[in-house]
Residue, then its C-alpha position, 0 to 999 in steps of 0.5 A: x500500500x503506497x500513497x493511497x488515501x486509505x494508507x495515509x489515514x491508517x498511518x495518521x490514526x496509528x501515529x496519534x493513537x500510538x503516541x498517546x499510548x506511549x506517552x502514558x506508558x512512558x510517563x514515569x521515564x519521561x518524568x525521571x528524565x525531566x527531573x535528571x535534566x533539571x537537577x544537572x542542567x537546570x531550566x529549560x528541561x525541554x529544548x524547542x526549535x523551529x524546523x521544516x516539516x511537511x511542505x517545508x512549513x516550519x513547526x516547533x520540534x520538542x526534545x529533551x535538553x542535552x547541552x549546557x549553555x556554556x559560552x566562550x570568553x567572547x560570549x559565543x557558545x562553545x561548539x556542540x561537542x563541548x556543551x554536550x553533557x554526560x547525561x546528554x550523551x546517554x539521552x542521545x545514545x538511548x534516544x530518550x531525548x526524542x520522547x517529547x516529540x510524541x507531543x508533535x505526533x499527537x498534534x499531527x505535525x510529525x509521524x513516527x516514521x519519516x525524514x528527520x526534521x533538519x535545521x531551518x537554514x538548510x532549506x535553501x541549500x537543498x537541490x530540487x531532488x533533496x527538497x522532495x523529502x518534505x513531501x511527507x511529514x517528518x518522523x521521530x525515526x526514518x529510513x536514513x536513521x536505521x541505515x547509518x543515522x549520523x554516521x553517513x554523509x549528507x548526500x547519502x542521508x538525503x538520498x535515503x530520505x527521498x527513497x523513503x518518500x518514493x517507496x513508502x508503505x505501511x509495511x516499510x514503516x513497520x520494518x523501520x520501527x522494528x529496525x529502530x528498536x534494534x538500533x536503540x538497544x545497540x545504541x549505534x549511529x548517534x554521532x559522526x566521527x569528531x562531532x556531537x551529532x552531524x557536521x553542518x550541511x553546506x549544500x551538495x557539491x556541483x555535479x559534472x566535471x571540473x575542479 
């Protein structure tokens, strides 16, 4: 079942019902995580950031905070790797930092499965083909996340997002969810070498010959 109205309706209903159930079942974990962040880093406990969603329209994505607000002597923030705390590393490896996005799913802004919502300033850097990742709702997990997550390059990651858009089915979503559970238990692929998560996306290199 591909991009049929019935398939989209089933996906939407499953997303919202599943998010409500998980929010209730995981409420003790969510509360303990929030308390640990408050004790170790203070407020805010939840990190909010505008990111492009369906159609490139921006939404506010929620995540548990994983970094301090430490700044250099000149007032500029330290890089992400320097600000990421031990608790933050654990939250990212276990994907517990993503739990607040259940609220985004309940609001209908995100899905369990879809291309991850990236930074807003990347929008003008995508090629026409890469921008097709916004033809579906962003997800908490996705095809790129179970095929390397942050350890693969941007070209491959964005190509995997577009592949998902073109090949979506309910069966594929179930496969991705099962693979996500395996990845979370293995705690693999959370960061690229030398980075807290991924290096900055600066656009695709021009195609064709020349140097």
